[in-house]
Steps between C-alpha positions, in 0.01 A plus 500: 500500500724437200482764228608511137788746474677641194843656549638676195878497470489223758804303392769699685565760768201646683255321271653161570506557877137609485390200293679267740340668802151451357582140411622426854169612643311265271381733223482397136773708339554586135831659405467717191831536318652587163677175427747459785488204737235503770498342848425132554163426654328799345310540177701697244335691220653706220385861517629820343330781691567734206256302286129492590444180302783329690349612831156369403644167391702464820200566724287261296765232556523569873124491546471173310770341718456662843160670501390865502775747589441653842836668571719689254851609591607735221875478540638483144719797419811623324750784533665697221681782677662805352565867579192705413653706218601178323191295588318410180128480446546133412665433837225687681222322314653154538520529880151651533350234274644218709483635853178702493291404199603136547365512855179655368459222243539232766274673753233553237500132406518380862208719601260297286511195726528712815179686416319177424622346824442806716851489646844603384841642582697719259854564624738719302877495553620858481825640641626760741620674183135563409467704821835676517626514141847389399785626288496364143171315559233738373327223306519242779384748768209613284389142440517412868322818611225429250417178680396704802241698306375182337461310829320789666264546208428127496424518871236764438339281233538152644520517881122462534532172308742357759800553273798685647782671311824583676858600424816358654800729458831326575830677545826331398457122508777242471408359159686417181394836357625699799830310500582679174485842668850653533659467843513875554124532440430201725703666776295821463177305539635311799596820683151643444306203639422535873469123538865466397446219250351425162175306481482132416232386252315323783458835679288616209323168448373503857322832447351383170358179646352695791325740261353202317351352815173546683654702783582779252146522364458862614828619349463645152660785311800481732868544424712280725872582487731204569821698514641503852390862546667636186194689372366637830310823440411426137 
């Protein structure tokens, strides 16, 4: 059965691969973005997850065009790294507001139609960093770890209404953002990954689409690492 899916930050990287994967299986896909180009064949909608009014307007537009939202992939996120002693409150707040509070805003709005329809999938894109921590990423790690607590709390509130909430935690993924990581740091990551390779965006998209399907209906409050074994034991 085709579903209406919203993917935030769906115009590049993991978000784009995920939007395309849903589209290939026949779902009605809306790509929420902040003004960049979006993929052909999908419905693009302007959305700034830092602004509740923008989120409301985007979901109104999606519902008018594609129908009630049944699947949310909260993928939009930013990084603003810096050594802890130099990390400013503004840097910390900016990352938390986008990555964590932005996901909350979208999940809150998406839940309206899910509760009315008696079915829904909330999928949050976290990171292995949210499980293990990372040098110079206190703000990013905190935002990604917070998604775990949010998904598990939502599970306790919404699972009886046939709405699941899960977290996907990728390791290093070959995206435009990861390409900017210095070679020395990339080499460190590569040595630490038992699988011996970095993930491709489709590796993550496959897990997300599975979580959104009927065969994952009894999976909720889970953290699924997609990291080639990097975070084993965390």
